[in-house]
N, C-alpha and C positions, 0 to 999 in steps of 0.2 A: 477890426478893419471889415468893413461893408462893402458889398461888390464895388460900388464904384470906385470906389477908396484905392481899393486891389490893385481894379483892373488898374486905373493910373500909376500906381504904383508898378507894379509890372512894366508896362509901356516906359515908365521916362529909366528904368532899370537898359532896357533893350536900349535907346536910344544911347545912352550916353557907352554904351558898346561901339554901336552902327550910325548913330547921328540920326536925326532924324530929317526925311525925307517925303517933303509938304504933297498932299495927297496921293502917298504910299504907303501899304500897309508897314508894319512894325516891324518886321519880318515877313518874308516870301512876297515881297515885293515886286519881283519880275516874275510877270505871268502872262499866261495865254488862255482866253476862255474857249470853250468848245459847246457844243449841242448834241443830245443823243437820247440813246431810246433805254429804258432798263425791261429785261422781258422777267418775270421770276419762274424758279424752275417748280415750286408749290412747296417744295420738298422743306421747306423753313415752316412752313402751318402747322408741322408737329411742334413747333414749339413758341411761336409768336402768331397772337392776331394781326400783327401788327398789318396795315392795308398793304405797299408796296409789296409785298411779301408770301402772299397767297394767290392759287395756282389762278392763273390767267390775267393776273396783275400787267396789265404796259405801262409805265410810268415814263413820261417825259424827263429827262434830266438834264440840267446845266453845269457843267463842268469848270474846273481854274485850274490847269497846270501852274507849276511855278519854282523857283528855283528857292533857298534856302531861305538866305540872309534877307535880312533889310534892305539891301543895296541895289536900288533899280538897277545902275547898268553893269549889275556884276556880270560879268563872260558866261557864259552858259558852259565854257568850259574848264572853270572852276570847280576843285573840289566841293561836295555840298550834298547834302540830303536833297531833297527832291519832294513835289507835296503835290499832293491829289485830294482837291475836295468836290464835292456834287452834291446837288442839290433837287431833290426827289418832285416833283410838280404833283401833288397825290389830286384823284380826281374832285375831292371836296374841298378846294381849292389851301390847303393846307398846306404845308412843304414837311419834309424834313432831310438834314444833313446828315455825309459820311465825309470824313476827315481823315486821312492818312498819308503817311510819308513813307520814304522810302528805306526809314531806318528802321526794323523791327523793335526796339526799343526809344526808350527813352529815359534824357538826362537825370531827373532827378524828380523823388517823389514828391516832394510839397515844394509850394511856395518860397516857403520861405531860403529850400535849397535853392532854389531859382536864383534869385534876390541871391545870392552868394555866389553862384559859379556866372553869376553877371557881374559883380562887382568884379571877383577874379580876373573878368574878361576887360575891364574899363584899359585902353591903350598905355601904353608908358609913355608918360609927355615928349619924353627924351628921344626915343626913340622911332615914334609910334604902332611898333609891337605890341603885342601881348605881353605881361611880366611874366616869366613862365614860372617864378619862384610862384609867386604866388599861384595861379592856375595848378601846381605842384602841393599847392599846400592846400588847395580844396578837395583834390582829387584822395589825398589821404585823410583828408576825413569826412570825402563822400566817394569810396571807391565801387556805392554802383550806380556812377558818373561813367567809369572807367572806360564799356563798349560802350555805351550810344556815342563818344566823345573819339574813342578810335576809328570806328566806325565813318563818323563821318567825314575824320580826317584824309580818309586813302578811299573812299568812295568817287570811283571813278566817271567820269562825265559820259554819261548813254547818250546811244544814237540816237534816242527818239526820247519822248516821254511817254509812248505809248509803248512798250519794251520791256518796262522794269516793274518790278512787285512795288505796290504800294503795301502798308501796314494801318491798322487805323491806333494800334499800340495799347489801347486801356479796353476797361472791362464795362460789361454794359450786363444788366438783367433780361433776359427776353423772358415772357410771361405770354403762357396759355388761352388756349380757352378757358381752360379749367382751373386759373391762378396758379397754376405749380411755375414754379421760376428755373429760369437758367442761366448761368452765368455763361456771359460769349464774346469773343473776342472776332472782328472778321480780318480778312483782309480780300484785295485785289490780286489777282494770277493775271499778265497778258497772255494772247494767244501766243506771240508773239514773243523771246526775250534775247535781246543782242545788249551789249556794253562794249563800247568803242576800250581797244587798248591806248593807253597814255601817249603813248607815239603816234596814233591817228588822232586822236582828239584836238594834239594841238596846233594841228592843221586846219579847224577848223574855223568859223568866224565867232565872233561875240554871238552872235542872235543866231546861230544855225539851228535851238530848237522850235524855233516856231515856225522857221521858214519850214523845215521839215515836216512839222505838223500840217499846214496847210497842204504840202505836195502829196503827202502819203492822205490826206480823207480827199480829196480829187479823184485820189484810184477808189478809194471805197472807203469803210467802216473800219474802226480798231477798235477790235472786240477785248476787253475783259471780263473775266469770273468772279462774282463774290462769293469770295467763300469764309465758311462761318467754322469756327472753333469754337468746341464744346469745352467748359473746365468745368473740374471737379474738385472733388474736398484737395482740398492743399493749394491748388494753382490760386494763385490772390487778385483778385482781378480790381485790385485798389493799387498794385503795383504796375508801374508802366516800363519801370525801368529789369523786368524778368521779362522775358520769353517763355511760354506754355511749353511744355514737350512738344516734341514735331508729332508722337502719337496719339495722342490727343483726338477723337471723333470730330470728322469733319460733317460739314451741311452743306451745300450747292444752293445758295439763293437765288441766283439767275446771272442771268447776262446781260454787259451792257456794250451797247452799239454804240460807238461815238461816232456821228456821223459825218458832224461839219463845226470849221471854227463858225464862234458864233461873228454876225455881221456888226451886234453892237458891243466889241468886246470892251466898255466904260460901262455898260450894262452889267457888263457879265461881273468887273472889278470893282462896283461900289457895294456887289451883295455881302452881307455875310455869310458864309459859313460857319456855323455852327454847332460843332460833334454832341452839343449837348439840348439840341432842339429835336426834340422825338416824338412820339406817333405812338396814341394805346398799340400795349405787347411788349414795347422796348422802355425798359427805364437805366436812367442813372445809375453810376453805382457809386461807390465812397471815395473812388479815386479824388484827392485832392486835387494833380492837376487837372484833371478833367473837370473841373466845378470851375476852376482860377482860367482857362482858356476862355472859358465863356465874357466869364468879367475882364479877361485882356481884350480882346476882339473888340468888343462893347466899346471899350476906350479906345483903343485904335482905330475905329472904324470914326468914331465923332470927330477925334483931329483931322483923319483924313480929307471929312466931310467940312471941314467949318472951312 
């Protein structure tokens, strides 16, 4: 199956679960765009030649925060993973993207398993809800999905898009000036961490996250730190369902200041944030889900822009 066919197949499977909503992403349909600036620490220059991670590099960034599902009207109080996508606009006119989730792991390892998961989640025509027998059968065959499914079901509503951790979940190869390669994962750490208890979240309106972001950025920037985790032999860079141990060495890649809600929200919404859009010094791993995301995003883009 080529990339076009794979992308169309994946998006059709998502639509079978969540429905198709014209003009919106198949997943992460509801979101808000912002702009900011990334300042590299320079410490990552020891493991990569990537331009935006070199000493003194300052890079404009476009950001899109989002809820997880493909339903544009999903209330922000819904239990769900959240998304953080960043597009770095490099000085030479190129760009590179980083895409992260509040879940530290993904549901499956392969596109085939993802299609099985979507098939198991197609609503029962009689009840309109999930067929628990099919879901449990899927988990019996794919125990690696258990952690992500459980985390997504209990994820509390955040007080803000800017007060939760976001995980890149995939492994990449960082390449230094001598050609040495290190396996790396990344995550974003917010300066301030808050989570609404459920009893508080129930009193919030359906669109409070966008309203809160606008209010917060009026008072000043929201800050995130980019943390790079260095894998070792035995850490599988191809498996997004398994987290690497907490004791792994880390490098601070830099700091991101999110300064403003984007004036042109449609322009941000129209962007493709593709985690495989890389620059020299960073290479894709053999993670099958990582590669498939590019195909799926392309197919989703074609549909929503039609």
